C-alpha positions as a printed Julia matrix, in Angstrom:
436×3 Matrix{Float64}:
  81.63   79.31   56.49
  84.92   77.76   55.46
  88.56   78.62   55.98
  90.25   79.39   59.34
  87.69   79.53   62.12
  89.51   79.76   65.44
  93.13   80.84   65.84
  94.95   81.29   69.13
  97.49   84.05   69.56
 100.28   84.6    72.08
 102.19   87.82   72.62
 105.98   87.75   72.57
 107.14   87.74   76.2
 109.88   90.27   75.42
 107.28   93.03   75.33
 107.28   95.29   78.39
 104.19   96.96   79.82
 105.59  100.39   78.93
 106.26   99.27   75.36
 102.74   97.93   75.0
 101.23  101.16   76.36
 103.3   103.24   73.97
 102.49  101.0    71.01
  98.8   100.92   71.86
  98.54  104.69   72.03
 100.85  105.75   69.22
 100.49  104.53   65.65
 104.08  105.43   64.75
 105.46  103.42   67.67
 103.11  100.55   66.84
 104.3   100.53   63.24
 107.91  100.38   64.37
 107.08   97.69   66.91
 105.45   95.58   64.22
 108.77   95.56   62.38
 110.74   94.55   65.44
 114.04   93.87   63.7
 114.39   97.38   62.31
 116.4   100.15   63.91
 113.35  102.4    63.7
 111.66  100.31   66.38
 114.46  100.89   68.87
 114.55  104.61   68.15
 110.78  104.94   68.44
 110.66  103.0    71.69
 113.55  104.98   73.17
 111.74  108.19   72.27
 108.5   106.89   73.79
 110.28  105.79   76.97
 112.06  109.15   77.28
 108.81  111.06   76.92
 107.07  108.78   79.4
 109.85  109.41   81.93
 109.71  113.17   81.3
 105.94  113.26   81.79
 106.28  111.3    85.03
 108.93  113.79   86.17
 106.67  116.74   85.43
 103.81  115.18   87.36
 106.05  114.51   90.36
 107.39  118.08   90.37
 103.9   119.53   89.97
 102.85  117.6    93.09
 105.86  118.93   95.01
 105.06  122.47   93.87
 101.47  122.1    95.08
 102.61  120.77   98.47
 105.21  123.52   98.92
 102.72  126.23   97.89
 100.25  124.92  100.44
 102.96  124.91  103.16
 104.05  128.44  102.17
 100.46  129.68  102.45
 100.04  128.03  105.86
 103.27  129.53  107.19
 102.27  132.91  105.75
  98.99  132.83  107.66
 100.92  131.97  110.82
 103.85  134.38  110.59
 102.68  137.04  108.13
 105.25  139.06  106.19
 108.13  137.17  107.79
 107.46  134.41  105.24
 107.77  135.48  101.61
 108.93  132.67   99.32
 108.35  132.5    95.58
 107.39  128.96   94.55
 107.75  127.91   90.88
 104.58  127.6    88.83
 103.38  124.08   87.89
 103.56  123.07   84.25
 100.44  122.25   82.26
 101.26  119.29   80.04
 100.47  119.9    76.42
 102.38  119.89   73.17
 105.83  120.42   74.68
 108.62  118.35   73.21
 110.44  115.78   75.33
 113.53  117.98   75.51
 111.4   120.92   76.68
 109.89  118.79   79.43
 113.32  117.56   80.52
 114.71  121.11   80.59
 111.76  122.31   82.65
 112.25  119.45   85.12
 115.95  120.2    85.57
 115.38  123.92   86.05
 112.36  123.52   88.31
 113.98  120.89   90.52
 116.76  123.31   91.46
 114.36  126.22   91.93
 112.09  124.09   94.08
 114.95  122.96   96.32
 115.99  126.59   96.81
 112.43  127.68   97.6
 112.03  124.89  100.15
 115.31  125.78  101.86
 114.31  129.44  102.0
 110.91  128.58  103.45
 112.49  126.4   106.14
 114.89  129.15  107.12
 112.26  131.88  107.15
 109.93  129.72  109.24
 112.69  128.9   111.73
 113.64  132.57  112.0
 110.03  133.61  112.56
 109.43  130.89  115.14
 112.61  131.73  117.06
 111.65  135.4   117.14
 108.19  134.5   118.41
 109.49  132.16  121.1
 112.06  134.58  122.5
 109.67  137.52  122.33
 107.19  135.67  124.52
 109.66  134.88  127.28
 109.79  136.7   130.64
 112.27  137.0   133.47
 115.94  136.47  132.67
 115.13  135.74  129.0
 113.08  138.88  128.48
 114.26  140.91  125.51
 116.78  138.33  124.42
 116.87  138.4   120.68
 117.41  135.43  118.33
 120.59  135.54  116.31
 120.45  137.35  113.0
 119.8   135.38  109.82
 123.42  135.42  108.71
 124.43  133.84  112.02
 121.58  131.34  112.15
 122.28  129.76  108.8
 126.03  130.16  108.47
 127.91  127.05  107.44
 129.56  126.15  110.73
 129.22  123.48  113.43
 126.3   124.0   115.77
 128.48  124.21  118.85
 130.93  126.78  117.47
 130.83  130.15  119.22
 129.55  133.17  117.39
 129.31  136.77  118.45
 125.91  138.18  117.51
 126.02  141.18  115.25
 125.4   144.35  117.19
 126.51  142.86  120.53
 128.45  145.29  122.72
 131.41  144.01  124.69
 132.26  140.53  125.9
 129.57  138.15  127.09
 129.62  136.32  130.41
 129.66  132.51  130.34
 125.93  131.94  130.79
 124.97  134.58  128.24
 127.42  133.2   125.68
 126.06  129.71  126.19
 122.51  130.95  125.79
 123.39  132.7   122.53
 125.05  129.56  121.2
 122.02  127.45  122.16
 119.72  129.99  120.55
 121.61  129.83  117.28
 121.67  126.04  117.41
 117.92  125.98  118.05
 117.19  128.1   115.02
 119.42  125.92  112.84
 117.67  122.77  114.09
 114.27  124.3   113.38
 115.42  125.3   109.9
 115.75  121.61  109.05
 112.05  120.95  109.69
 110.53  120.07  106.32
 107.71  122.46  105.38
 105.25  119.68  104.5
 105.49  117.68  107.74
 102.16  117.05  109.42
 100.8   119.58  111.91
 100.94  117.28  114.95
 104.66  116.65  114.56
 105.28  120.31  113.81
 103.46  121.21  117.03
 105.54  118.69  118.98
 108.79  120.16  117.64
 107.58  123.67  118.4
 106.71  122.68  121.99
 110.22  121.31  122.57
 111.72  124.46  121.03
 109.65  126.58  123.43
 111.2   124.7   126.35
 114.64  125.54  124.97
 113.83  129.24  124.87
 112.32  129.14  128.38
 115.13  127.1   129.98
 116.52  128.5   133.23
 120.02  127.13  132.69
 122.2   126.33  129.67
 122.2   122.63  130.62
 118.4   122.54  130.64
 118.39  124.37  127.29
 120.8   121.82  125.8
 118.67  118.93  127.03
 115.59  120.36  125.34
 117.64  121.23  122.3
 118.48  117.54  121.94
 114.79  116.68  122.32
 113.91  119.29  119.68
 116.45  117.77  117.31
 114.94  114.31  117.82
 111.41  115.57  117.22
 112.49  117.38  114.07
 114.19  114.2   112.89
 111.06  112.12  113.52
 108.88  114.73  111.81
 111.16  114.74  108.78
 111.22  110.94  108.59
 107.43  110.91  108.55
 107.37  113.67  105.92
 109.89  111.8   103.76
 107.78  108.64  104.03
 104.71  110.62  102.97
 106.68  112.03  100.02
 107.68  108.53   98.94
 104.07  107.41   99.16
 102.98  110.44   97.14
 105.58  109.67   94.48
 104.44  106.03   94.35
 100.83  107.21   94.05
 101.81  109.53   91.19
 103.45  106.6    89.39
 100.33  104.48   89.87
  98.09  107.3    88.66
 100.25  107.66   85.58
  99.94  103.95   84.83
  96.19  104.09   85.35
  95.7   107.21   83.25
  93.16  106.16   80.65
  90.26  107.89   78.9
  87.28  107.95   81.19
  84.57  105.43   80.39
  80.9   105.6    81.19
  79.86  104.92   84.75
  81.89  104.46   87.9
  84.63  101.82   87.72
  87.07  100.35   90.2
  89.87  102.26   88.49
  87.96  105.54   88.98
  87.63  104.82   92.7
  91.3   103.89   93.03
  92.39  107.0    91.13
  90.36  109.16   93.53
  92.02  107.54   96.55
  95.5   107.85   95.02
  94.83  111.54   94.42
  94.15  111.9    98.15
  97.51  110.25   98.85
  99.27  112.72   96.57
  97.58  115.64   98.34
  98.6   114.27  101.75
  95.08  113.54  102.96
  95.51  109.78  103.36
  98.2   107.11  103.57
  99.05  104.61  100.87
  98.17  101.47  102.81
  98.58   97.89  101.61
  94.9    97.55  100.78
  95.06  100.51   98.39
  98.34   99.24   96.96
  96.71   95.89   96.16
  93.7    97.55   94.56
  95.97   99.79   92.51
  98.12   96.82   91.48
  95.01   94.94   90.33
  93.86   97.97   88.33
  97.32   98.37   86.82
  97.37   94.7    85.82
  93.97   95.16   84.19
  95.23   98.3    82.42
  98.27   96.41   81.14
  96.02   93.61   79.89
  93.89   96.22   78.17
  97.01   97.71   76.59
  97.91   94.24   75.32
  94.4    93.87   73.92
  94.63   97.23   72.17
  98.02   96.3    70.74
  96.66   93.02   69.39
  93.56   94.67   67.95
  95.47   97.6    66.45
  98.16   95.34   64.99
  95.54   93.12   63.38
  93.71   96.2    62.11
  96.84   97.73   60.6
  97.81   94.48   58.89
  94.31   93.97   57.46
  94.27   97.54   56.14
  97.6    96.86   54.43
  96.05   93.76   52.85
  93.23   95.81   51.37
  90.44   95.21   53.87
  88.26   98.06   55.07
  87.89   98.06   58.81
  84.98   99.98   60.28
  85.38  102.45   63.13
  85.04  100.99   66.6
  87.44   98.09   66.12
  89.77   99.58   68.73
  87.23   98.82   71.47
  85.96   95.51   70.08
  85.62   92.61   72.49
  84.17   89.2    71.92
  81.05   90.23   73.84
  80.42   93.0    71.3
  80.04   90.49   68.47
  82.0    90.2    65.23
  83.72   92.97   63.34
  82.82   93.18   59.67
  85.75   93.37   57.23
  85.01   94.25   53.63
  86.89   94.8    50.35
  86.05   97.17   47.53
  86.05   94.28   45.03
  83.79   92.16   47.27
  80.29   93.63   46.75
  78.56   90.51   48.08
  80.99   89.19   50.71
  82.73   90.21   53.94
  84.68   88.63   56.8
  83.45   88.5    60.38
  86.26   88.74   62.95
  86.22   88.82   66.74
  89.09   89.03   69.26
  88.66   87.03   72.47
  91.17   88.45   74.94
  90.35   85.97   77.71
  90.77   83.0    75.41
  93.57   84.56   73.36
  91.7    83.75   70.16
  90.91   85.29   66.77
  87.62   84.01   65.34
  87.03   84.53   61.63
  84.5    83.51   58.98
  83.65   84.53   55.38
  79.99   85.62   55.09
  77.61   86.8    52.36
  76.13   90.29   52.58
  73.86   89.79   49.55
  71.92   86.75   48.4
  73.39   84.64   45.62
  71.81   81.97   43.45
  73.01   79.01   41.43
  76.39   77.59   40.63
  77.95   80.98   39.89
  77.24   82.15   43.43
  78.66   78.96   44.91
  81.77   79.27   42.76
  82.22   82.89   43.86
  81.88   81.84   47.5
  84.77   79.4    47.06
  86.9    82.06   45.38
  86.31   84.47   48.28
  87.12   81.77   50.84
  90.33   80.85   49.02
  91.39   84.49   48.87
  90.68   84.89   52.57
  92.76   81.79   53.32
  95.72   83.27   51.41
  95.27   86.66   53.05
  94.94   85.06   56.46
  98.29   83.33   56.02
  99.81   86.68   55.07
  98.14   88.18   58.12
  99.74   85.51   60.33
 103.17   86.29   58.85
 102.72   89.98   59.57
 101.53   89.27   63.1
 104.59   87.11   63.68
 106.79   90.05   62.71
 104.91   92.11   65.3
 105.54   89.59   68.08
 102.2    87.77   67.87
 102.56   84.03   67.38
  99.39   82.37   66.03
  98.21   78.78   65.82
  95.13   77.78   63.8
  92.95   75.52   65.94
  89.91   75.07   63.69
  89.81   75.31   59.87
  87.37   74.1    57.21
  88.46   73.73   53.55
  86.88   76.27   51.13
  83.57   75.06   49.71
  83.01   72.41   52.38
  80.0    74.21   53.94
  77.74   76.96   52.56
  78.67   80.58   53.2
  75.92   82.09   55.4
  73.94   85.18   54.48
  74.14   88.02   57.02
  72.88   91.6    57.12
  74.79   93.96   54.89
  77.4    96.01   56.81
  77.28   99.75   57.19
  79.53  101.69   54.84
  83.02  101.22   56.28
  85.47  103.99   57.02
  88.77  102.97   55.39
  91.81  103.07   57.64
  94.89  104.94   56.49
  97.51  102.78   54.8
 101.1   102.46   55.95
 103.07  105.65   55.54
  99.95  107.79   55.69
  98.84  107.22   59.27
  98.6   110.21   61.49
 100.12  110.09   64.95
  97.51  109.07   67.48
  97.25  111.11   70.61
């Protein structure tokens, strides 16, 4: 069991978490990352970063679309046909190119802003109509201003003659009309996804405006309505920021599901509730998500190390069995074989916690006499040469190694182990398919 036994490894600190994730998931990016001095690496990483940003953008817009659709449906139930806004359809992520995703984001962002503005204006118009229609006494029959007057681009206090009005207005009536228009414009600023309690509070203040006995009372309640709308919008904006942060965390924690419930599964479920507006992103959840993200980044580093070692060994002629991508030291040693080694193999394990590679040449078939012993030494010497080449390749990939334990070839007998299952050869450089 001679040759290098225990080798520590350390990842180049210039690697970013995003780079490691991209390299761990994509063979082409990993290949470019291994050859860090080449221009191909920069191009591949830029492409990976651009796609990652585009995917994040799509996810954020899809969440906004869902929230706006839910608000549109709620307002439709409340006001009926007065609310009729077409919301863009969410995008199902698939095989779209990065440029296609970026184009969709740019187009949808503008369409979504227009749909939200239209929903706010329609809701304000419907609410103003409802409030004035329910008034009695001196306000009975007073109509809200028409849409063109409500949302015209002019200062709130500027006078406007309602369309269809006959003759001049007296002072009180003119003031009431101006307050009515200002009320509708204030209500049109209320974000459609603000919570129901704050919406109700703003609506209650608006009702006092419509029911005011004097213009001064109406202006006082108009100021209160404006403040309540402002507070409602601040809360809605804070919820949007939390939802966006939750989307970013979900993206970073997006991994293939394992077996059984994990902490990451629980955190993802809670973050999904934040995105849907059903809970707040408190500090406790932030800490749990940060811990899961740190674990995911460590796992990405592990996958990068394992995949880089695997690729280099395949280039050196070793056959690496399936399952190496998920190998941990607790799983035992990986068996490496060569076509010209019918009786020998190499056991290798990666210890992420210790940052170690553990290797040993083993026999898979019994040997006898001096010829067998001589062959053992030859295999150990070849592995020593290949291991040095492996270290050079790992250094190019940003993995610095330091041999801690080594035994000269032939010093101790090579142990006999069970023969490995028939390995599945990995594709050589230039013939690897893109991993998804």
